[in-house]
C-alpha positions in Angstrom: -16.8 6.5 -17.4 -13.3 6.8 -15.9 -10.9 3.9 -16.6 -10.2 1.7 -13.6 -6.7 2.0 -12.2 -4.5 -1.0 -12.9 -3.9 -3.2 -9.9 -0.3 -3.6 -9.0 1.0 -7.1 -8.2 3.2 -5.5 -5.5 0.1 -5.0 -3.4 -0.8 -8.7 -3.2 -1.6 -9.6 0.3 -3.3 -6.3 1.2 -7.0 -6.1 1.4 -7.4 -4.0 -1.7 -5.1 -5.8 -4.2 -7.1 -8.9 -5.2 -10.8 -9.5 -4.8 -11.3 -12.7 -2.9 -13.5 -15.3 -4.5 -15.5 -15.4 -1.3 -16.1 -12.6 1.3 -12.8 -12.2 3.2 -13.2 -13.8 6.6 -10.2 -12.0 8.0 -8.5 -8.7 7.2 -4.7 -8.4 7.3 -3.7 -4.8 7.6 0.0 -5.4 8.5 2.7 -4.5 6.0 4.2 -6.9 3.5 7.1 -7.5 5.8 4.8 -9.6 7.9 4.2 -11.9 4.9 7.9 -12.2 4.3 8.5 -13.1 8.0 5.7 -15.7 7.8 7.3 -17.3 4.7 10.8 -17.3 6.3 9.5 -19.1 9.4 7.7 -21.7 7.2 10.9 -22.3 5.3 13.1 -22.6 8.4 10.7 -25.1 10.1 10.4 -27.1 6.9 14.1 -27.1 6.3 14.8 -28.3 9.8 12.2 -31.0 9.6 13.8 -32.5 6.5 17.4 -31.7 7.3 18.2 -35.2 8.5 17.7 -36.5 5.0 20.9 -34.8 3.9 22.9 -37.5 5.7 21.1 -40.4 4.1 22.8 -42.9 1.7 21.3 -44.2 -1.5 18.8 -47.1 -0.9 18.5 -50.3 -2.8 15.1 -49.5 -4.1 15.2 -47.9 -7.6 18.2 -45.8 -6.7 20.3 -48.4 -8.5 18.3 -48.2 -11.7 17.8 -44.4 -11.6 21.2 -43.3 -10.4 23.9 -45.8 -9.3 23.8 -48.2 -12.3 22.1 -45.9 -14.8 24.1 -45.6 -17.9 22.1 -42.6 -19.0 23.5 -40.3 -16.3 27.2 -41.1 -17.2 27.3 -38.4 -19.9 25.9 -35.0 -20.7 26.7 -35.1 -24.4 23.9 -34.2 -26.8 23.7 -37.8 -27.9 23.1 -39.0 -24.4 20.6 -36.2 -23.6 18.7 -37.3 -26.7 18.7 -40.9 -25.3 17.4 -39.6 -21.9 14.5 -38.0 -23.6 13.6 -40.9 -25.9 13.8 -43.8 -23.4 12.6 -45.0 -20.1 14.1 -46.1 -16.8 12.4 -49.4 -15.5 9.3 -48.4 -17.4 9.0 -44.8 -16.2 9.3 -41.9 -18.6 10.7 -39.1 -16.5 13.6 -37.6 -18.5 14.0 -34.3 -16.6 15.0 -35.9 -13.2 17.4 -38.2 -15.0 19.0 -35.2 -16.7 19.5 -33.5 -13.3 21.1 -36.8 -12.1 23.4 -36.6 -15.1 24.7 -33.2 -14.2 25.1 -34.1 -10.5 27.1 -37.2 -11.6 29.2 -35.1 -13.9 30.3 -32.7 -11.2 30.0 -34.7 -8.0 30.0 -38.4 -9.0 27.9 -40.6 -6.8 28.0 -38.5 -3.6 24.6 -39.0 -2.0 24.7 -35.7 -0.1 24.4 -33.7 -3.4 21.4 -35.7 -4.6 19.6 -35.3 -1.2 20.5 -31.7 -0.9 18.9 -30.9 -4.3 15.7 -32.7 -3.3 15.7 -30.7 0.0 16.0 -27.2 -1.6 13.6 -28.1 -4.4 11.0 -29.0 -1.8 11.6 -25.6 -0.1 11.0 -23.9 -3.5 7.7 -25.8 -3.8 6.7 -24.4 -0.4 7.5 -20.9 -1.6 5.3 -21.3 -4.6 2.5 -22.8 -2.6 2.7 -19.8 -0.2 2.2 -17.4 -3.1 -0.6 -19.5 -4.6 -2.4 -19.3 -1.2 -2.0 -15.5 -1.1 -3.5 -15.3 -4.6 -6.4 -17.4 -3.5 -7.2 -14.9 -0.8 -6.3 -16.5 2.5 -5.1 -14.4 5.3 -1.5 -14.3 6.4 -2.1 -16.7 9.3 -4.1 -19.1 7.2 -1.4 -19.0 4.5 1.2 -19.7 7.0 -0.7 -22.7 8.4 -1.4 -24.3 4.9 2.1 -23.7 3.5 3.7 -25.2 6.7 1.4 -28.2 6.5 2.5 -28.7 2.9 6.1 -28.4 3.9 6.2 -30.6 7.1 3.5 -33.2 6.7 5.1 -36.6 7.3 3.7 -37.9 4.0 6.2 -35.5 2.3 9.2 -37.5 3.6 9.2 -40.1 0.8 9.3 -37.4 -1.9 12.2 -35.5 -0.2 14.3 -38.2 1.5 14.3 -40.7 -1.4 16.9 -39.6 -4.0 14.9 -41.3 -6.8 11.9 -39.2 -6.0 13.5 -36.2 -7.5 10.5 -36.7 -9.8 8.1 -35.4 -7.1 9.8 -32.2 -6.1 10.8 -31.4 -9.7 7.4 -32.0 -11.3 5.8 -30.2 -8.3 8.0 -27.1 -8.9 6.8 -26.6 -12.4 3.2 -27.7 -11.5 2.9 -25.0 -8.8 4.5 -22.4 -11.1 1.9 -23.3 -13.7 -0.9 -22.8 -11.2 0.5 -19.5 -10.0 0.7 -18.2 -13.6 -2.8 -19.4 -14.3 -4.2 -17.6 -11.2 -2.3 -14.4 -12.2 -3.7 -14.8 -15.8 -7.3 -14.9 -14.4 -6.8 -12.0 -11.9 -4.6 -9.7 -13.9 -6.0 -10.4 -17.4 -2.5 -10.8 -18.9 -2.1 -13.3 -21.7 1.6 -13.6 -21.0 0.9 -15.6 -17.9 -1.3 -18.0 -19.8 1.4 -18.7 -22.4 4.0 -19.2 -19.7 2.0 -22.2 -18.6 2.9 -24.2 -21.7 6.7 -24.5 -21.1 6.2 -24.9 -17.4 3.6 -27.7 -17.9 5.9 -29.4 -20.4 8.7 -29.4 -17.9 6.4 -30.8 -15.2 5.2 -33.6 -17.6 8.9 -34.4 -18.4 9.5 -34.7 -14.7 6.6 -37.1 -13.8 3.5 -38.5 -15.4 1.5 -37.3 -12.3 1.5 -33.8 -13.8 -1.2 -34.9 -16.3 -3.8 -33.8 -13.8 -2.9 -30.1 -14.2 -5.8 -29.2 -16.6 -8.3 -30.6 -14.1 -6.6 -28.6 -11.3 -7.0 -25.5 -13.4 -10.8 -26.2 -13.8 -11.0 -26.5 -10.0 -9.4 -23.0 -9.7 -11.8 -21.6 -12.3 -14.7 -22.8 -10.0 -13.1 -21.4 -6.8 -12.4 -18.0 -8.3 -16.0 -17.8 -9.5 -14.9 -17.4 -13.1 -17.9 -17.0 -15.3 -18.8 -20.5 -16.5 -18.5 -20.8 -20.3 -17.0 -23.0 -23.0 -13.8 -20.9 -22.7 -13.1 -22.9 -19.5 -12.7 -26.0 -21.7 -11.4 -24.6 -25.0 -8.4 -22.8 -23.5 -7.4 -26.0 -21.7 -7.6 -28.3 -24.8 -3.9 -27.9 -25.5 -3.1 -28.9 -21.9 -5.3 -32.0 -22.2 -3.6 -32.9 -25.4 -0.2 -32.6 -23.8 -1.4 -34.7 -20.9 -2.8 -37.4 -23.2 0.4 -37.6 -25.2 2.7 -38.0 -22.2 0.1 -40.3 -20.6 0.1 -42.7 -23.6 3.9 -42.6 -23.8 4.1 -43.7 -20.1 1.5 -46.4 -20.5 3.4 -47.8 -23.5 6.7 -47.9 -21.6 5.1 -49.4 -18.5 3.6 -52.1 -20.6 6.9 -52.8 -22.3 8.5 -53.1 -18.9 5.6 -55.3 -17.7 4.9 -52.9 -14.9 1.2 -52.3 -15.4 -2.2 -54.0 -15.5 -2.3 -57.8 -15.5 1.4 -58.1 -15.4 1.4 -56.6 -11.9 -1.9 -57.7 -10.3 -4.2 -60.6 -11.0 -7.4 -58.9 -9.9 -10.4 -58.4 -12.2 -11.3 -54.8 -13.1 -14.3 -54.8 -10.8 -12.0 -55.8 -7.9 -9.6 -53.1 -8.8 -12.4 -50.5 -8.3 -12.5 -51.6 -4.6 -8.7 -51.3 -4.4 -9.1 -47.7 -5.7 -11.8 -46.8 -3.2 -9.8 -48.3 -0.4 -6.7 -46.3 -1.4 -8.8 -43.1 -1.7 -9.9 -43.5 1.9 -6.4 -44.4 3.1 -5.1 -41.1 1.7 -8.0 -39.2 3.4 -7.2 -40.9 6.7 -3.5 -40.3 6.5 -3.8 -36.6 6.0 -5.0 -36.4 9.7 -3.3 -39.5 11.1 -0.2 -40.4 9.0 0.5 -43.8 10.5 1.8 -46.2 9.6 4.3 -45.0 7.0 6.8 -47.2 5.2 8.3 -47.6 1.8 6.2 -50.4 0.3 2.6 -51.2 0.8 2.2 -54.5 -1.1 -0.8 -55.8 -2.9 -2.8 -58.4 -0.8 -2.9 -61.9 -2.2 -6.7 -61.6 -2.2 -9.1 -58.8 -1.7 -9.8 -58.5 2.0 -13.5 -58.3 2.9 -13.2 -54.8 4.5 -12.2 -53.4 1.1 -15.7 -53.7 -0.3 -17.5 -51.3 2.1 -15.0 -48.6 1.1 -17.0 -48.0 -2.1 -19.9 -46.8 0.0 -17.6 -44.3 1.7 -16.3 -43.2 -1.7 -19.8 -42.7 -2.9 -20.4 -40.7 0.3 -17.6 -38.4 -0.7 -19.2 -37.9 -4.1 -22.5 -36.9 -2.3 -20.6 -34.5 -0.1 -19.1 -32.8 -3.2 -22.6 -32.6 -4.8 -24.0 -31.1 -1.6 -21.3 -28.5 -1.4 -21.9 -27.6 -5.0 -25.6 -27.1 -4.5 -25.1 -25.1 -1.3 -22.1 -23.1 -2.5 -19.7 -24.5 0.0 -17.0 -23.4 -2.4 -13.9 -23.9 -0.3 -14.8 -27.5 0.7 -15.8 -28.5 -2.9 -12.6 -26.9 -4.3 -10.4 -28.6 -1.8 -11.9 -32.0 -2.1 -12.0 -31.8 -5.9 -8.4 -30.6 -6.1 -7.4 -33.6 -3.9 -9.5 -36.0 -5.9 -8.3 -35.0 -9.4 -4.7 -35.2 -8.2 -5.1 -38.6 -6.6 -7.5 -40.4 -8.9 -4.9 -41.5 -11.4 -2.8 -43.0 -8.6 -5.4 -45.2 -7.0 -3.9 -48.4 -8.7 -7.2 -49.2 -10.4 -5.1 -50.0 -13.4 -2.3 -51.4 -11.3 1.3 -50.2 -11.8 4.4 -50.9 -9.8 4.8 -52.9 -6.6 2.8 -50.9 -4.2 -0.9 -50.6 -3.3 -0.4 -47.1 -1.9 2.5 -44.7 -1.8 3.1 -41.7 0.6 4.7 -39.8 -2.3 1.4 -39.9 -4.3 -0.1 -37.3 -1.9 2.5 -34.7 -2.8 0.2 -32.4 -4.8 -3.2 -33.6 -3.8 -3.0 -32.9 -0.1 -2.9 -29.2 -0.9 -6.7 -29.2 -1.4 -7.3 -30.7 2.0 -4.9 -28.4 3.7 -6.6 -25.5 1.9 -9.9 -26.4 3.5 -8.3 -26.2 7.0 -6.8 -22.8 6.2 -10.0 -21.4 4.8 -12.0 -22.4 7.9 -9.3 -21.1 10.2 -10.1 -17.7 8.7 -13.8 -18.3 8.8 -13.9 -19.2 12.5 -11.5 -16.5 13.6 -13.7 -13.9 12.0 -17.0 -15.3 13.3 -15.7 -16.2 16.7 -12.7 -13.9 17.5 -12.2 -15.4 20.9 -11.3 -18.8 19.4 -8.2 -17.5 17.7 -5.9 -18.4 20.5 -7.3 -21.8 20.8 -6.9 -22.4 17.0 -3.3 -21.0 17.1 -2.4 -23.2 20.0 -3.9 -26.3 18.4 -2.0 -25.5 15.2 1.3 -25.3 17.1 0.6 -28.6 18.7 -0.2 -30.2 15.3 2.9 -28.7 13.8 5.1 -30.0 16.6 3.7 -33.5 16.2 4.2 -33.4 12.4 7.7 -32.1 12.7 8.7 -34.9 15.1 7.0 -37.5 12.9 8.8 -36.1 9.8 12.2 -36.2 11.5 11.6 -39.8 12.6 10.3 -40.9 9.2 13.3 -39.3 7.5 15.6 -41.5 9.6 13.9 -44.6 8.1 15.4 -43.7 4.8 19.0 -43.6 6.1 20.1 -46.6 4.1 18.7 -49.9 2.6 19.2 -51.8 5.9 17.2 -49.3 8.0 14.6 -48.9 5.2 13.7 -52.5 4.8 13.8 -53.4 8.5 11.2 -50.6 9.0 9.0 -52.2 6.3 9.3 -55.7 7.9 7.9 -54.2 11.2 4.6 -54.0 9.3 4.8 -56.5 6.5 6.1 -59.8 7.8 4.6 -62.0 5.2 6.0 -60.3 2.1 9.3 -61.7 0.7 10.6 -58.6 -1.1 11.7 -56.7 2.0 13.7 -59.8 3.2 15.3 -60.1 -0.2 16.2 -56.4 -0.3 17.7 -56.7 3.2 19.8 -59.6 2.0 21.0 -57.5 -0.9 21.9 -54.6 1.3 23.9 -56.8 3.8 25.6 -58.6 0.9 26.8 -55.2 -0.5 28.2 -54.1 2.8 30.0 -57.4 3.3 27.9 -58.9 6.1 27.3 -62.2 4.2 25.9 -64.3 7.2 23.4 -61.6 8.0 22.4 -61.4 4.3 21.9 -65.2 4.2 19.7 -65.1 7.3 17.3 -62.5 5.8 17.1 -64.2 2.4 16.4 -67.6 4.0 13.5 -66.0 5.9 12.2 -64.6 2.7 12.5 -68.0 1.0 10.1 -69.5 3.6 7.3 -67.2 2.5 8.1 -66.8 -1.2 6.7 -68.6 -4.3 6.8 -68.4 -8.1 8.8 -65.6 -9.6 9.3 -64.0 -6.1 11.0 -67.2 -5.1 13.2 -67.0 -8.2 14.4 -63.6 -7.1 15.1 -64.8 -3.6 17.1 -67.8 -4.9 19.1 -65.5 -7.2 19.9 -63.3 -4.1 21.0 -66.3 -2.1 23.1 -67.5 -5.0 24.9 -64.2 -5.0 25.7 -64.5 -1.3 27.0 -68.1 -1.9 29.1 -66.8 -4.8 30.7 -64.2 -2.5 31.3 -66.8 0.1 33.1 -69.0 -2.5 30.4 -71.6 -2.5 30.3 -71.8 -6.3 28.4 -75.1 -6.6 25.7 -73.9 -4.2 25.4 -70.6 -6.1 25.1 -72.6 -9.4 22.3 -74.7 -7.9 20.4 -71.7 -6.7 20.8 -69.8 -10.0 19.6 -72.9 -11.9 16.5 -73.2 -9.7 15.8 -69.5 -10.1 15.9 -69.9 -13.9 13.4 -72.7 -13.8 11.0 -70.5 -11.8 11.5 -67.4 -14.0 13.0 -67.8 -17.5 12.4 -64.1 -18.4 15.0 -62.6 -16.0 18.3 -62.0 -17.7 20.2 -61.4 -14.5 19.7 -65.0 -13.4 21.5 -66.3 -16.6 24.2 -63.7 -16.1 24.9 -64.8 -12.6 24.9 -68.5 -13.5 27.4 -67.7 -16.3 29.7 -66.3 -13.7 29.7 -69.6 -11.8 30.1 -71.6 -14.9 33.1 -69.6 -15.8 34.7 -70.3 -12.4 33.9 -74.0 -12.9 35.8 -73.8 -16.3 32.7 -74.5 -18.3 33.2 -71.5 -20.5 31.2 -72.7 -23.5 28.1 -73.1 -21.3 28.9 -69.8 -19.6 29.0 -68.0 -23.0 25.6 -69.5 -23.9 24.1 -68.3 -20.6 25.6 -64.8 -20.9 24.3 -64.4 -24.5 20.8 -65.2 -23.3 21.2 -62.8 -20.4 22.2 -59.9 -22.6 19.4 -60.7 -25.1 16.8 -60.6 -22.2 18.3 -57.7 -20.3 20.7 -55.7 -22.5 21.0 -52.8 -20.0 22.5 -55.1 -17.3 26.1 -53.9 -17.2 27.6 -56.8 -15.2 26.6 -59.1 -18.0 29.1 -57.4 -20.3 31.8 -57.8 -17.6 31.1 -61.5 -17.3 31.1 -62.0 -21.1 34.3 -60.2 -21.8 36.1 -62.4 -19.2 34.6 -65.5 -20.7 35.5 -64.5 -24.2 39.1 -63.9 -23.1 39.3 -67.4 -21.6 38.0 -68.7 -24.9 40.7 -66.7 -26.7 38.1 -64.5 -28.5 39.9 -61.2 -27.9 38.3 -59.1 -30.6 34.8 -59.9 -29.3 36.1 -59.3 -25.7 37.2 -55.8 -26.7 33.6 -55.0 -28.0 32.2 -55.9 -24.6 34.8 -53.9 -22.7 34.0 -50.9 -24.8 30.3 -51.4 -24.0 31.0 -51.7 -20.3 33.1 -48.5 -20.5 30.0 -46.6 -21.7 28.6 -47.5 -18.2 31.8 -46.9 -16.3 33.8 -44.3 -18.2 35.9 -43.4 -15.2 36.9 -46.9 -14.3 40.7 -47.0 -15.1 40.9 -50.8 -15.0 38.6 -51.0 -18.0 40.9 -48.8 -20.1 43.9 -50.9 -19.0 42.0 -54.1 -19.9 41.1 -53.0 -23.4 44.7 -51.9 -23.9 45.9 -55.4 -22.8 43.6 -57.0 -25.3 44.9 -54.7 -28.0 48.5 -55.6 -27.1 47.8 -59.3 -27.2 46.4 -58.7 -30.7 49.7 -57.1 -31.7 48.2 -53.6 -31.8 50.3 -51.8 -29.2 50.1 -48.3 -30.8 46.3 -48.5 -30.4 46.7 -49.6 -26.8 48.8 -46.6 -25.8 46.0 -44.0 -25.7 43.9 -46.2 -23.4 46.9 -46.7 -21.1 47.6 -43.0 -21.0 43.9 -42.5 -20.0 44.1 -45.2 -17.3 47.3 -43.6 -15.8 45.7 -40.2 -15.8 42.8 -41.5 -13.8 44.9 -43.7 -11.5 48.5 -42.3 -11.5 49.7 -44.5 -8.6 48.7 -47.8 -10.0 51.9 -49.6 -11.0 50.1 -52.2 -13.1 49.2 -49.6 -15.7 52.8 -48.4 -16.1 53.9 -52.0 -16.5 51.3 -52.6 -19.2 52.4 -49.4 -21.0 56.0 -50.5 -20.7 55.1 -53.8 -22.5 53.6 -51.8 -25.3 56.6 -49.6 -25.6 58.8 -52.7 -25.7 56.8 -54.1 -28.6 57.1 -50.8 -30.4 60.9 -50.9 -29.9 61.0 -47.9 -27.6 63.1 -49.4 -24.8 63.9 -46.0 -23.2 60.2 -45.3 -22.6 59.7 -48.9 -21.5 62.5 -48.6 -18.8 61.0 -45.3 -17.6 57.6 -46.9 -17.1 59.1 -49.9 -15.4 60.8 -47.6 -12.9 57.4 -46.0 -12.2 55.8 -49.4 -11.8 58.4 -50.5 -9.4 58.0 -47.3 -7.4 54.4 -48.2 -6.9 55.3 -51.8 -5.7 54.4 -53.6 -9.0 56.2 -56.9 -9.5 58.0 -57.1 -12.9 58.8 -60.3 -14.8 62.6 -60.7 -14.8 62.5 -61.9 -18.4 60.8 -58.6 -19.4 63.4 -56.6 -17.5 66.1 -58.4 -19.5 64.4 -57.7 -22.8 64.5 -53.9 -22.4 68.1 -53.6 -21.3 
């Protein structure tokens, strides 16, 4: 018997290169350049659809915790990288995206364009991988084009691409699709190398987002579609992947519980009620693959389960019957697509309950591939069976693409900044306080205090319990910036009564107590704040000021040093620590800090003046006079008595 010639990967896409799992329903005899052109067009259209997101700002929804105020991204030292991989951010364990933020911060600071650009091109890389996965699964060039473009431009992609924090999606997706591509090549080319490559790729995907735990189940779906001979090998070879999923899953559950972001801490529904929440969510995702409306950032939990949630379980059971029917009748493409969708959405149906949202557009990032695949497969099927229908299908596809591109462009604009984002949410959720509070925070940050107060007051009308505490805290911050210190103190005090667990409330009240010259009370509050929320950097700023007012300079230096770990490039902190050291008669220790401050802000006369004072105490009048001249050059006022002392 003659040995079979080895199949070359270079022939992928031609009829003879890979045996399709089902009889090919269309034959593509055009050269490989046709495939390249198809991919290029997909990338151009996808890139244009999401291009507007490059101009977006950060938004005040998790971007603060993950990027703007995240101490973990301030350094790329080995010690800090270790911290990134051994800790969470607001209950989420996704160290790989945080690491990418750290390098972006190192080279570009907090420039939103860079963070959005990297999300944009990572999404395009995902589209490339999906394109090659589809080729490997045996779709024609036209069907591959359709499915890959749907994956790229579907409006439900916007949240994953336009939201900087959701680097998690595009990054975990990159390694997820690379893992799937390697697995298909392992099956089709019988090369163990591809199988072993899955381990590092899957590990990277897990480090990017917990959603990657579904990969072993996705691989089982592929086994079925590729008509792999059913055996225990299907399971045994995936046991290491299931173990990896289990470990990361348990780590994430632990961190979510520690952050009180899961289960009974988020929802008050009984488990049987959560099952209906899950079935409702499942149908919503099915509905939105065809009609993605409405789309907005936060779909809040209802106060009570609406009556129409309960019949959704029947529809979910109907889907299970459909999958059983497809299995019995070898409707392989439909079963593969629905199973792939299901295993990639089932862990995200909020049956357990995590986070603030009932649904999330971003959760569909991987799962929708299965439903798109069904459309592509049956495009091929109908074109072969009814050739005359090809123009109709192509025209329909173009129409769908046009609608989706327009919807994606419009939805991307809703992520322009926090103000636009939360106003868009309020169009659909008028009875939820959080969007009003977030709008108030946004307008406070941009200095529009009256507008901020208007939105917060609207939110207070519909808020209660801990939600009301957060709203009062937000209004207190507005009052503080307006100089209404007593009003701010009153709101902070009321917020603490409603929620004694939130450290920020104590921190903010401490700031008002400090301005009211009640420093001992302020110190008590700020100590409680740091105990409850040690990562809240503003608390350290408040405490070092209070400690200075109490004359506790050594303790103040410790807090300044802690704050510097959050803000290493803030020249004022280096100057402030130096000032404390000089007051403590340690001018020689202060000089390095002042040199650093001047290097970072060479036109700030105050820093030269402070260094001159240190030189004066060290007896170096020549250096002191030189620094005074620099300080005066930059319009810094100098104490006449000090000028006299260095003559």
